[in-house]
C-alpha positions in Angstrom: 0.0 0.0 0.0 2.8 2.4 0.9 4.4 1.7 -2.5 1.2 2.4 -4.3 0.7 5.7 -2.6 4.3 6.6 -3.5 3.4 6.0 -7.1 0.3 8.1 -6.9 2.2 10.9 -5.4 4.7 10.8 -8.2 2.1 10.7 -10.8 0.2 13.6 -9.4 2.8 16.3 -10.0 6.4 17.0 -10.8 9.0 18.3 -8.5 9.8 22.0 -8.5 12.6 21.4 -11.1 10.2 19.3 -13.2 11.9 15.9 -12.6 10.3 12.8 -11.0 13.1 12.8 -8.4 12.7 10.1 -5.8 10.3 8.0 -7.8 12.7 5.2 -8.7 12.3 1.5 -9.5 12.1 0.2 -13.1 8.8 -1.6 -13.1 7.2 1.1 -11.0 8.3 3.8 -13.4 6.9 2.0 -16.4 3.6 1.7 -14.6 3.6 5.4 -13.8 4.4 6.4 -17.3 1.5 4.4 -18.7 -1.1 5.8 -16.3 -3.5 8.6 -17.3 -4.7 11.4 -15.0 -8.1 9.8 -15.0 -6.6 6.4 -14.1 -4.7 8.0 -11.3 -7.8 9.7 -9.9 -9.7 6.4 -10.1 -6.9 4.6 -8.2 -6.9 7.3 -5.6 -10.6 6.8 -5.1 -10.5 3.0 -4.9 -7.4 2.6 -2.7 -7.8 3.3 1.0 -5.2 3.6 3.7 -5.9 2.5 7.2 -7.4 5.3 9.4 -5.0 7.6 11.1 -5.4 10.7 13.4 -2.9 13.5 13.0 -2.1 15.6 16.0 -1.4 19.2 14.8 -0.2 22.2 16.8 -0.6 25.6 15.2 -0.8 29.1 16.7 -3.8 31.5 17.1 -7.4 31.3 18.1 -9.6 28.4 17.0 -12.1 29.8 14.3 -15.8 29.4 15.0 -16.4 27.2 12.0 -13.2 25.1 12.4 -15.2 21.9 13.3 -17.3 22.3 10.2 -14.3 22.7 8.0 -12.5 19.7 9.6 -15.6 17.6 9.0 -15.7 18.6 5.3 -11.9 17.9 5.0 -12.3 14.5 6.6 -15.2 13.7 4.4 -13.1 14.4 1.3 -10.3 12.2 2.6 -12.6 9.3 3.5 -11.8 6.2 1.5 -8.4 7.4 0.4 -6.1 9.1 2.9 -8.6 8.3 5.8 -7.1 11.0 7.9 -8.7 12.5 11.0 -7.5 15.9 12.2 -6.8 16.7 15.8 -5.9 20.3 15.6 -4.8 22.3 18.7 -4.6 26.1 18.5 -2.1 27.6 20.9 -2.5 31.3 21.9 0.4 33.4 20.5 1.4 34.4 24.0 1.8 30.7 25.0 3.3 29.5 21.8 7.0 29.4 22.8 6.5 27.7 26.1 3.9 25.1 25.1 5.5 24.0 21.9 9.0 23.9 23.6 7.5 21.7 26.3 5.8 19.4 23.8 8.9 18.9 21.8 11.2 18.5 24.8 9.0 15.8 26.2 8.8 13.8 23.0 5.1 14.2 22.6 3.8 12.4 19.6 2.9 15.5 17.6 2.7 14.9 13.8 2.8 18.5 12.5 3.9 21.6 14.4 4.3 25.3 13.5 7.7 26.7 14.0 9.8 29.7 12.8 13.3 31.2 13.1 11.9 33.8 15.4 10.5 31.0 17.6 12.8 28.1 18.1 13.3 26.6 14.7 17.1 26.9 14.7 17.4 25.4 18.2 15.2 22.4 17.2 17.2 21.8 14.1 20.4 21.9 16.1 19.0 19.4 18.6 17.9 17.0 15.9 14.2 17.4 16.9 12.7 17.6 13.5 12.6 15.0 10.7 14.5 15.7 7.5 11.6 16.0 5.1 13.3 15.8 1.7 12.9 12.0 1.3 9.2 12.2 2.4 8.6 15.1 0.1 10.1 13.3 -2.9 7.8 10.3 -2.2 4.6 11.9 -1.0 4.9 15.7 -1.4 5.0 16.4 -5.1 2.3 19.1 -4.9 4.0 20.7 -1.9 7.2 20.9 -4.0 5.6 22.4 -7.1 3.5 25.1 -5.3 6.7 26.8 -4.1 9.4 28.4 -6.3 12.8 26.9 -6.3 14.2 30.1 -4.7 12.0 29.4 -1.7 13.3 25.8 -1.3 16.9 26.8 -1.8 16.8 29.6 0.7 14.9 27.8 3.4 17.0 24.8 4.1 18.7 24.3 7.4 22.2 22.9 7.2 21.4 21.9 3.7 18.3 19.9 4.6 14.5 20.6 4.7 13.4 20.5 8.3 10.3 22.5 7.7 8.1 23.3 4.8 8.3 27.0 4.1 5.1 28.9 4.5 4.9 32.1 2.6 3.4 34.1 -0.3 5.7 37.1 -0.6 9.4 37.3 -1.4 9.6 40.3 0.9 7.5 41.3 3.9 5.6 44.4 3.1 5.6 46.8 6.1 2.9 49.3 6.7 0.1 50.7 9.0 -3.6 50.5 9.3 -5.0 54.0 10.0 -8.4 55.5 10.3 -9.2 57.1 6.9 -12.2 58.9 8.3 -10.0 60.7 10.9 -7.4 61.6 8.3 -10.1 63.2 6.2 -11.6 64.8 9.3 -8.3 66.6 9.9 -8.1 67.7 6.2 -5.0 65.6 5.5 -4.2 64.1 2.1 -3.2 60.4 1.9 -0.1 59.7 4.0 3.0 59.4 1.8 5.9 59.8 4.2 6.7 58.9 7.8 6.5 62.6 8.7 2.9 62.5 7.4 2.2 59.6 9.7 3.6 61.5 12.6 1.4 64.5 11.9 -1.6 62.3 11.7 -0.8 60.7 15.1 -0.4 64.1 16.8 -3.7 65.2 15.3 -5.3 62.2 16.9 -3.7 63.0 20.2 -5.1 66.6 20.0 -8.6 65.7 18.9 -9.6 62.2 20.0 -10.0 62.0 23.7 -9.5 58.4 25.1 -8.1 57.1 21.8 -4.4 55.9 21.7 -2.8 57.3 18.5 -0.6 54.3 17.9 -0.5 50.7 19.2 2.2 48.2 18.3 2.0 44.5 19.1 4.8 43.2 21.3 5.8 40.5 18.9 9.0 39.8 17.1 7.4 40.2 13.6 5.8 43.6 14.0 7.1 45.7 16.8 9.7 47.6 14.8 7.5 48.4 11.8 6.9 51.8 13.4 10.5 52.9 12.6 11.6 54.9 9.6 14.6 52.7 8.9 12.3 49.7 8.3 11.2 51.4 5.1 14.8 52.0 3.9 16.1 49.5 1.3 19.7 49.7 2.6 18.8 48.0 5.8 18.4 44.3 6.3 17.0 44.1 9.8 16.1 40.5 10.4 15.4 38.2 13.4 18.9 36.8 13.4 18.6 36.5 17.2 14.8 36.9 17.8 15.0 38.7 21.1 17.7 41.1 19.8 16.7 42.8 16.6 17.4 45.5 15.5 20.3 45.5 18.0 21.8 43.0 15.6 21.4 44.3 12.1 22.8 44.1 8.5 23.2 46.9 6.0 24.2 47.5 2.4 24.4 43.7 1.7 28.1 43.6 2.7 28.1 40.2 4.4 28.6 41.6 7.9 26.4 41.5 11.0 26.6 44.6 13.3 25.4 45.4 16.8 24.3 48.8 17.9 26.7 48.6 20.8 29.7 48.7 18.4 28.2 50.6 15.5 25.4 52.9 16.7 23.8 53.3 13.3 22.4 56.8 12.9 19.2 55.6 11.2 18.3 53.0 13.8 19.3 55.1 16.8 17.3 58.1 15.6 14.3 55.8 15.2 14.7 54.6 18.8 15.0 58.2 20.0 11.9 59.2 18.0 9.9 56.4 19.6 10.9 57.6 23.0 9.6 61.0 22.2 6.4 59.6 20.9 6.0 57.7 24.1 6.7 60.7 26.2 4.2 62.8 24.1 1.4 60.2 24.6 1.5 59.0 21.0 2.4 55.4 21.7 -0.1 53.4 23.7 1.0 53.4 27.4 -0.1 49.8 27.8 1.7 48.5 24.8 3.7 45.9 26.7 0.5 44.3 27.9 -1.4 44.3 24.6 -2.2 40.8 23.3 -4.0 41.8 20.1 -3.7 45.3 18.7 -6.2 44.6 15.9 -8.9 44.2 18.6 -8.1 47.7 19.8 -8.2 49.1 16.3 -11.6 47.5 15.5 -13.0 48.7 18.8 -12.0 52.3 18.1 -9.5 52.5 20.9 -6.5 53.2 18.7 -6.1 55.2 15.5 -3.1 53.3 14.0 -1.5 49.9 14.3 1.5 48.4 12.5 0.9 45.8 9.8 2.7 43.0 8.0 -0.1 42.7 5.4 -1.1 44.5 2.3 -4.5 46.2 2.5 -7.2 46.1 5.1 -9.0 42.8 5.5 -12.7 43.1 4.9 -13.4 41.8 8.4 -11.5 44.7 9.9 -13.0 47.2 7.5 -16.5 46.0 8.4 -15.8 46.3 12.1 -14.5 49.8 11.8 -17.5 50.6 9.6 -19.8 49.7 12.4 -18.1 52.4 14.5 -19.1 54.9 11.8 -15.5 55.1 10.4 -13.4 53.6 7.7 -9.8 52.2 7.6 -7.0 52.4 5.1 -3.6 50.8 4.7 -0.5 52.9 4.1 3.1 52.0 3.4 6.2 54.1 2.9 8.2 51.6 0.9 9.5 52.6 -2.5 8.8 50.0 -5.3 11.5 51.6 -7.5 14.2 50.5 -5.0 15.7 47.1 -5.0 15.1 45.9 -1.5 17.5 43.1 -0.5 16.0 39.7 0.5 17.3 36.3 1.3 14.1 34.7 0.1 13.6 33.2 3.5 10.2 32.7 5.0 9.2 33.5 8.5 6.9 30.5 9.1 7.3 26.7 8.7 5.4 23.5 9.3 7.6 20.7 10.6 7.3 17.0 11.5 8.8 16.1 14.8 10.9 12.9 15.0 8.5 11.8 17.8 5.6 11.6 15.3 4.1 8.2 14.7 2.6 9.2 11.4 5.4 10.9 9.4 4.4 9.6 6.0 0.7 10.3 6.5 1.5 13.8 7.7 3.2 14.6 4.4 0.5 12.9 2.4 -2.1 15.1 4.2 -0.1 18.3 3.6 0.2 17.3 -0.1 -3.5 16.9 -0.2 -4.0 20.2 1.6 -1.8 22.0 -1.0 -4.1 21.0 -3.9 -6.1 24.0 -5.0 -9.6 22.8 -4.0 -8.5 21.6 -0.6 -6.2 24.6 0.0 -9.3 26.8 -0.5 -11.2 24.8 2.1 -8.5 24.9 4.7 -7.5 28.5 4.1 -10.9 30.2 3.6 -13.5 27.8 5.0 -16.7 26.6 3.4 -17.3 28.2 0.0 -20.7 30.0 0.0 -20.8 30.2 3.8 -17.4 31.7 4.8 -16.2 33.0 1.4 -16.9 33.3 -2.3 -14.5 33.3 -5.2 -13.9 36.6 -7.1 -12.5 36.0 -10.5 -9.8 33.3 -10.9 -7.6 34.2 -8.0 -9.5 36.5 -5.6 -11.8 35.8 -2.6 -14.4 37.7 -0.6 -14.9 36.9 3.0 -18.6 36.5 3.9 -18.2 36.6 7.6 -15.6 36.3 10.3 -16.3 32.8 11.4 -13.3 31.4 9.6 -10.5 34.0 9.2 -7.7 33.1 6.8 -4.8 31.5 8.7 -3.0 29.6 5.9 0.2 31.0 7.2 0.0 28.5 10.1 0.3 25.4 8.0 -0.3 25.5 4.3 0.6 28.9 2.9 2.1 28.9 -0.6 2.3 31.5 -3.4 0.7 29.4 -6.1 -2.7 28.8 -4.5 -3.1 31.9 -2.2 -6.0 34.1 -3.3 -5.9 37.9 -3.0 -8.5 39.6 -0.8 -11.0 41.2 -3.2 -11.3 44.2 -0.9 -7.8 45.3 -2.0 -7.8 48.5 -4.0 -6.1 48.4 -7.4 -3.1 50.1 -5.9 -2.9 47.6 -3.0 -3.2 44.7 -5.4 -0.2 46.0 -7.3 1.8 45.9 -4.0 0.5 42.3 -3.4 1.8 41.2 -6.8 5.0 43.2 -6.5 6.0 41.4 -3.3 5.4 38.0 -4.9 7.8 38.6 -7.8 11.4 37.6 -7.1 12.7 39.9 -9.9 11.8 43.0 -7.9 14.4 42.3 -5.2 18.1 42.0 -4.7 19.3 38.6 -3.5 21.3 39.1 -0.3 24.7 37.5 0.1 23.6 35.4 3.0 20.6 33.8 1.2 20.6 30.1 2.1 22.7 30.6 5.3 21.3 29.3 8.6 22.9 30.2 11.9 23.7 27.3 14.2 23.2 28.6 17.7 24.6 25.5 19.5 28.0 27.2 20.4 26.3 30.1 22.1 23.1 28.6 23.6 24.0 29.8 27.1 24.5 33.4 25.9 21.3 33.4 24.0 19.4 32.0 26.9 20.6 34.8 29.1 19.7 37.4 26.4 16.2 35.9 26.1 15.6 36.8 29.7 16.6 40.4 29.2 14.2 43.2 30.2 15.5 45.9 27.9 14.8 45.2 24.2 11.0 45.6 24.1 10.8 48.5 26.6 13.6 50.4 24.7 11.9 49.7 21.3 8.5 50.9 22.6 10.0 54.0 24.2 9.1 53.1 27.8 12.8 53.4 28.8 15.2 56.3 28.4 17.3 54.8 25.5 20.6 56.5 26.6 20.6 55.2 30.2 18.9 51.9 29.5 21.2 51.2 26.5 24.3 51.7 28.7 22.8 49.4 31.4 21.9 46.8 28.8 25.4 46.8 27.4 27.0 46.5 30.8 24.9 43.5 31.7 24.9 41.7 28.4 27.7 43.1 26.4 30.0 40.1 26.7 27.2 37.8 25.6 26.3 40.0 22.6 29.9 40.1 21.5 30.3 36.3 21.7 27.1 35.7 19.7 28.2 38.3 17.1 31.6 36.7 16.7 30.2 33.2 16.3 27.6 34.4 13.9 30.1 36.2 11.7 32.4 33.2 11.8 29.7 30.9 10.5 28.6 33.5 7.9 32.1 34.0 6.6 32.6 30.2 6.2 29.3 30.0 4.3 30.2 32.9 2.0 33.6 31.4 1.3 32.1 28.1 0.4 29.8 29.9 -2.2 32.8 31.2 -4.2 
């Protein structure tokens, strides 16, 4: 049965390079070559695997219609994959602790969300995840073909695939959600620069009693979007050490990693000082450190701007703001004429722990989930109830009972639909970010830092109480920065040195 399913997987699609890699065996190949798509479909419908339940851990809140979607998915797999889905949603605030505990204890989880900003590198170094390349070659042909080769090449760890990259864009668009009705109320034109944003926020402070002008989520993927340097193409500010960016940063694609303690970059430092002024002036939400979901504050009318890692305003958010009598708009200060540098890495992955008892079935399921019709179901919910198609590649959400969370487990650039609520200008941005030709490949593309030699130093840094308060303006940057360096300077230097050593070796090997 396993061999037959391998043949079916090989027949379904080609690998990203177009070759039937991994589908070996003389007689088997002859049989595959002689099969028609119709014959393959018939075989899939007539052959059934023994029932299996997959235990899946992904972040976020469980959607209201999740059970109905799971029921439909299991119905579609009945008689073929025969997979049951036991999906646990873990709140973002508990994600690190709960997934770390599950993995450390050897819990039999079959699929788990992870990311470089979470503990992906550590789990790879500790041999916690399965190398997926053999499984993908046998059972994951659709997974392979729905992601460009650049994505596979750039998202290996130590030369191996320990997680399926989840992403749509080649570069993360950075921007803000603001209240369009308030901007118009103040007689302001659409915001084109960071100075325009600052003026808008001060207008809110002057005119909207009880409303915080700006709220930023204390999360490693969004907190620093509120800085001017994040919209500058010369910077490459990544989550090299999740708790430490932008204190570790890259610039001008020169193959070096810097720290603010040795090179106090003017652009980054002026941004930190500017945030401190905003905080002192009451522009930044005073409760930022305790905020769990800034979007809830925005849709409740309690804040006039939030940072965003998306393009456009989701219809669910627009509808909620509309019920307040207002309207929302998305703004970015990126310049599409510039060649932003990117390593083509993705921020999210879905992995198979070595403790899984259903490794093959897990990849079979993901392969099924990455087929267009099933991708639509798991990403958008029940068609006609949760969403409707708009054209060939768009969708319109009909309610908020199944918000799109494909980034948790199945995201790919081939099947992802654009939100039909996007304006023509926003849709251009969405397509711009998907096109690899619009970006400069960074020198360190494909490089993965192995934290093993500096795990103790990184553990101490993770417990620091400086980064977020400094970035949010709650601490005086000059004094706290000096205290920070005095306490952790030696650890920072050791990590930087080790990182540069590994990067230099990688770059030398590429020549």
